[in-house]
C-alpha positions, 0 to 999 in steps of 0.5 A, a space after each residue: 190795203 195793208 197786210 191783214 193778221 189773225 190774233 190768237 184769242 185761245 189755244 189755236 183759235 185766231 180771229 181776224 177782225 176785218 175793217 170793212 163792216 167790222 166783221 169777224 172771221 175765225 180760224 180754229 187749228 187742229 192736229 190734222 186740219 183747220 177750220 175757217 168760220 165765215 169768209 167775209 164779204 168779197 173774193 178780195 177780202 177772202 184772199 186777204 183772209 186766206 193769206 192770213 190763215 196761211 201765215 198761221 197754218 198750212 193744214 187742209 181747210 174746212 169752212 163754216 158759214 154762221 149764216 147766209 148774209 153776204 158779209 159772212 159767206 161771199 168769200 166762199 169761192 176763194 175756198 173752192 175745194 174745201 168742204 163748206 158747212 152751213 145750216 140748210 136754210 142758210 145754204 138755200 139763201 146764199 145765191 144771186 138774190 143775196 148778191 143783188 141785194 148786197 150790191 144795192 145796199 153797199 154801193 162802196 163794195 159794188 166793184 168787188 162784189 161784181 167780181 164775186 160769185 156766191 158759192 153755195 155750202 156743200 155740207 148741210 146742217 139741220 140741228 147739229 154736226 160734229 167735226 174732228 180737226 185731229 184730236 180737236 172736236 168742234 161742234 156746229 149747233 143750230 139752237 134756233 132762229 134768231 138773227 136769221 132763219 139758219 144761224 149756226 154757232 160753232 163751239 170749240 170746247 177744249 178752248 172754251 170758245 164759242 163763235 156766235 155769228 150775228 146771234 151776238 153783236 158787239 160793235 153795233 146793235 143786233 140787226 133784225 131785217 131778216 130776224 126772228 125777234 120772238 125766237 132770238 132770246 131763246 136761241 141766245 139762252 141756249 148759247 148761254 147754257 154752253 158758256 162758263 165764266 171764262 168763255 170767249 165769245 166771238 161775235 159776228 161784228 166787233 170785239 171778242 166778249 164773254 159771259 156778262 156781255 152775252 147775258 146783257 144782250 140776252 136781257 135786251 133781246 128778251 125785253 124787246 120780244 116782250 114789248 112786241 108781244 105786248 104791243 101786238 096784244 094792245 094794237 099799238 103801232 110798231 113805231 110806238 113799240 120801237 120807241 120803247 126798245 132797249 135798242 135804237 128805234 130805227 134798228 128796232 122798227 123792223 124787229 117789231 114789224 117782223 114780230 107782228 107778222 110772226 104773231 099773226 102767222 104771216 111769216 
């Protein structure tokens, strides 16, 4: 594989869009330290990321995982010795069970995953934490459940950049396998409240976006949540509700199923 590079999207904020799963990792450079947000899927990919980071800065590193899924956290071991921040629920889920699931779901990465050991975050966030990179404040915020039980957004106010993890998706539809589809619209609404017309938003996967894209995705998430509530009230089969979704039916079916479970207090 060729050399991997970060691209600057705002003052001192750089994004690496990795070709495997089109997943993003972000580097935020401060005056005294730098922050790496998400560490990719395997130790091999994380080594590429670390090399790219070191072409930009030699500063000490801190790490944030936006959520527990392997493609955002399994590179943690390469950053051993750094403080690794995550929501407390995400930290609980980064481990052997997620490793086994990833190896089954992504057999093309099986050999790299076999050489990768999930490394748990060391610093836990419940609702909020503030980091100082040296004259550069960074805010870690859990605005609520959405793509997962423990999503963290990372805000860089002085650059007007928000790193959303998989709460926002650009290169494909939102994924609902571990999601809370009834909560997700309110969580994205809280993100929207922090954006300006000039904000840059780094999604979990795909190209950097702005306020109009996030607004549209929020509308679609809200429409799906409404369909789920209506379908549950009517006793409609999940497949029928998923067929009406703004997102593809196969993606929406687990959202409807999980929404029904939530409405009936089973999750």
